[in-house]
N, C-alpha and C positions, 0 to 999 in steps of 0.2 A: 428597899433597905433600909431597915432602922439602922442610923452607929449611933453610936455613944463613946464618950468617952472611961464614960465607968464602968463600971463591974457590975451591974445589974441594972436595971432596967427598971423603974416603976412606974407600975402597975401591967409587968409582964410576970410571968415564971418561964423563968427555962427549962426548957424540955428536952433540951439538948444540946449535949459541946464536939462542935463537927470540928476542932479545930483551927490551930492556927492557922489568917491568911493571912499572903502581902503580897502590894502589888511597888512595882520600883518601873525607875526609869533612869537613866543615865543622859542626862545633857550637855553638853555642849556650851562653850559658848562663840562665835566665833570674831574674826580679824579685829574690825570695828566694833563692835564693846566690850575687848577686851582696853583697845585704846583710851575709850571713852570711856571705859572704869577709870587709867590708871592715870588719866585724866585731871579726873573727877575727884582718887582720891586726893592728892593735892589740896585741892579747895575745902576739902568739904563736899557732902548735902549725900542726899538719896541716889543711887544708880536704877533711875528709872528703867533702865533695859532689864537688872542685874533681876531686880524686881518681877515685876511681869514673866520673864522666865521662870522663874522661879515658885512663880503665885502658880502656870504652866504646867508643872511639873506636877507637882503636887495634887491638880486635876486631876490629869492623867494615873497620877498612883494613885492618888483615891478608886478612881472608874476602875482601874485594874484589879482592885482591894474586892469590889462588890464583884465585878466577873469570878472571883475564884471564889469566894462565900458564897453566890448564886449553884456557881457549880457542885460543888457540895451543897447545897440543898437548903443555905442560910437562909430564912428574914431578917438577920442582924446582925450583926460586928458589936462587940462588948470588946473597951479595954482601948481602944483606935487610937494608933497612934503615927507620930511621925518623925521621921531623922532623914536629918541628910548628913551627905557625906562629900570634904573635897577624893578628887581623883586629879594628884596631879597638875595642874595647877591651868586647867580649862575645863574639867569634867567635877560634876556638878551628881549625886547619884542622892537618887531622893527613893525614899522608902516609907508605904504605906502600910501598918500589919494591925492584928487586933483579931480578934477571939470570935469566927464565926458560930452562928451560936441559931436552935433552932426557938420560938419564944410565942407562951401566946394571953392574952391577955387575961386578965384575974379581975380585974375592975372592968 
């Protein structure tokens, strides 16, 4: 599956637009990570547990997007983006989205 943040794909022609596709995940921080993050916010620095959680969440969301695109018959996703939002004080929603398309090589 080709994935591009661009609206087109150099060297390829878009043969068919199959529509929007999404991949979602919601992550919850456990109490230990919340306490650690609170303490770390006092002194500053990277919240490594949070960074790991968000990186894994993005990977899961992207995998779900690819599954949805493949189910529609796509071989590429264009205009790929991530969006995140906080749900309450401990949940983070991560959404991967884009446009599922069928492309063919032109060159």
